[in-house]
LUMBATI-595249 format. One line per 2 residues: number of its first residue (from 1); their letters; for each residue x, y, z of C-alpha. Coordinates in Angstrom, 3 decimals, always signed. Example, Ala and Ser with C-alpha at 12.3 -4.5 7.8 and 13.67 -1.06 7.14 Angstrom:
1 = AS = +12.300:-4.500:+7.800; +13.670:-1.060:+7.140
This chain:
1 = MM = -25.086:-15.580:+31.993; -22.556:-13.970:+29.668
3 = DK = -21.272:-15.520:+27.139; -17.394:-17.202:+28.459
5 = GY = -15.760:-14.454:+24.671; -17.721:-11.305:+26.152
7 = KG = -15.320:-9.588:+27.405; -17.162:-5.723:+29.011
9 = IF = -17.820:-3.187:+27.236; -14.482:-1.319:+28.217
11 = SK = -12.631:-3.894:+26.091; -12.321:-2.475:+22.711
13 = MG = -10.197:+0.841:+25.015; -8.106:-1.767:+27.189
15 = EG = -6.991:-3.346:+24.131; -6.043:+0.267:+22.524
17 = LL = -4.711:+0.337:+25.682; -2.194:-2.656:+24.636
19 = EK = -1.390:-1.872:+21.710; -0.525:+2.221:+22.646
21 = FI = +1.769:+0.231:+25.700; +3.555:-2.013:+23.210
23 = ED = +3.704:+0.898:+20.637; +5.942:+3.127:+23.904
25 = LK = +8.656:+0.163:+24.937; +8.919:-0.935:+21.343
27 = KE = +10.283:+3.199:+20.574; +12.041:+3.160:+24.421
29 = LQ = +13.529:-0.580:+22.965; +15.064:+1.505:+19.926
31 = ER = +17.151:+3.694:+22.548; +18.379:+1.226:+25.113
33 = PE = +17.788:-2.232:+23.086; +19.584:-4.847:+25.804
35 = DP = +17.497:-3.109:+29.192; +16.088:-6.679:+30.245
37 = DL = +13.123:-4.503:+32.136; +11.139:-2.911:+28.661
39 = LF = +12.073:-6.832:+27.191; +10.586:-7.326:+30.360
41 = KL = +7.011:-5.903:+29.913; +7.189:-5.957:+26.006
43 = GV = +7.145:-9.283:+26.416; +4.691:-9.633:+29.017
45 = AY = +2.414:-6.712:+27.142; +2.817:-9.037:+23.943
47 = SR = +1.829:-12.374:+25.826; -1.892:-10.119:+27.217
49 = AG = -2.122:-9.139:+23.496; -2.552:-12.618:+22.515
51 = KV = +0.884:-11.928:+20.615; +2.655:-15.413:+21.441
53 = EE = +4.859:-15.652:+18.123; +5.693:-11.873:+18.892
55 = AR = +6.617:-12.583:+23.497; +8.650:-15.305:+21.778
57 = EV = +10.862:-13.642:+19.688; +10.846:-11.093:+23.626
59 = YK = +11.732:-14.280:+25.217; +14.717:-15.499:+22.575
61 = KL = +16.533:-11.861:+23.384; +15.033:-11.847:+26.371
63 = RE = +17.479:-15.121:+27.687; +20.611:-13.866:+26.098
65 = ID = +20.787:-10.487:+28.535; +18.934:-11.970:+32.027
67 = KE = +18.261:-15.750:+31.799; +15.627:-15.390:+35.087
69 = KA = +14.011:-12.867:+33.611; +13.442:-14.878:+30.580
71 = KE = +12.458:-17.033:+32.723; +10.189:-15.689:+34.264
73 = LL = +8.648:-14.486:+30.824; +8.380:-18.136:+29.457
75 = DI = +6.063:-18.547:+32.055; +3.565:-15.958:+32.024
77 = IY = +3.507:-16.756:+28.812; +2.614:-20.524:+28.755
79 = GV = +0.387:-19.665:+31.440; +2.702:-21.458:+34.276
Protein backbone atom coordinates (compact mmCIF):
# COMPACT_ATOMS: atom_id res chain seq x y z
CA MET A 1 0.00 0.00 0.00
CA MET A 2 1.30 3.44 -0.92
CA ASP A 3 1.84 6.31 1.47
CA LYS A 4 -1.13 8.71 1.54
CA GLY A 5 1.13 11.63 0.53
CA TYR A 6 2.40 9.83 -2.58
CA LYS A 7 1.44 11.79 -5.69
CA GLY A 8 2.69 9.44 -8.35
CA ILE A 9 5.39 9.54 -10.96
CA PHE A 10 4.00 12.59 -12.76
CA SER A 11 3.62 14.85 -9.72
CA LYS A 12 6.65 17.04 -10.49
CA MET A 13 5.58 17.41 -14.11
CA GLY A 14 2.06 18.32 -13.00
CA GLU A 15 3.35 20.89 -10.53
CA GLY A 16 5.51 22.45 -13.24
CA LEU A 17 2.59 22.64 -15.65
CA LEU A 18 0.42 24.25 -13.00
CA GLU A 19 3.06 26.88 -12.23
CA LYS A 20 3.41 27.60 -15.98
CA PHE A 21 -0.39 27.94 -16.23
CA ILE A 22 -0.39 30.41 -13.32
CA GLU A 23 2.33 32.50 -14.96
CA ASP A 24 0.46 32.51 -18.29
CA LEU A 25 -2.75 33.64 -16.57
CA LYS A 26 -0.93 36.43 -14.76
CA LYS A 27 0.45 37.67 -18.09
CA GLU A 28 -3.03 37.63 -19.65
CA LEU A 29 -4.41 39.52 -16.66
CA GLN A 30 -1.93 42.33 -17.28
CA GLU A 31 -3.84 43.03 -20.49
CA ARG A 32 -7.32 42.31 -19.08
CA PRO A 33 -7.15 42.81 -15.28
CA GLU A 34 -10.93 42.87 -14.86
CA ASP A 35 -11.65 39.66 -16.79
CA PRO A 36 -13.72 37.49 -14.41
CA ASP A 37 -12.97 34.26 -16.28
CA LEU A 38 -9.21 34.80 -16.08
CA LEU A 39 -9.43 35.74 -12.40
CA PHE A 40 -11.51 32.65 -11.68
CA LYS A 41 -9.03 30.38 -13.47
CA LEU A 42 -6.13 31.97 -11.59
CA GLY A 43 -7.89 31.50 -8.26
CA VAL A 44 -8.58 27.85 -9.02
CA ALA A 45 -4.99 27.30 -10.15
CA TYR A 46 -3.63 28.89 -6.96
CA SER A 47 -5.95 26.72 -4.91
CA ARG A 48 -4.84 23.54 -6.72
CA ALA A 49 -1.22 24.55 -6.18
CA GLY A 50 -1.84 24.88 -2.44
CA LYS A 51 -1.43 28.66 -2.53
CA VAL A 52 -4.51 29.46 -0.49
CA GLU A 53 -3.46 33.00 0.47
CA GLU A 54 -2.97 33.95 -3.19
CA ALA A 55 -6.30 32.32 -4.09
CA ARG A 56 -8.02 34.38 -1.39
CA GLU A 57 -6.52 37.59 -2.80
CA VAL A 58 -7.90 36.69 -6.24
CA TYR A 59 -11.27 35.96 -4.60
CA LYS A 60 -11.36 39.46 -3.07
CA LYS A 61 -10.77 41.07 -6.47
CA LEU A 62 -13.24 38.77 -8.21
CA ARG A 63 -15.90 39.53 -5.60
CA GLU A 64 -15.91 43.16 -6.77
CA ILE A 65 -16.42 42.13 -10.40
CA ASP A 66 -18.59 38.99 -10.37
CA LYS A 67 -20.14 37.91 -7.06
CA GLU A 68 -21.43 34.59 -8.44
CA LYS A 69 -18.02 33.49 -9.78
CA ALA A 70 -16.43 34.70 -6.54
CA LYS A 71 -18.73 32.45 -4.51
CA GLU A 72 -17.91 29.50 -6.75
CA LEU A 73 -14.18 30.18 -6.29
CA LEU A 74 -14.58 30.41 -2.53
CA ASP A 75 -16.28 27.00 -2.55
CA ILE A 76 -13.33 25.56 -4.48
CA ILE A 77 -10.74 27.16 -2.21
CA TYR A 78 -12.34 25.71 0.91
CA GLY A 79 -13.50 22.45 -0.65
CA VAL A 80 -17.21 23.03 -0.03
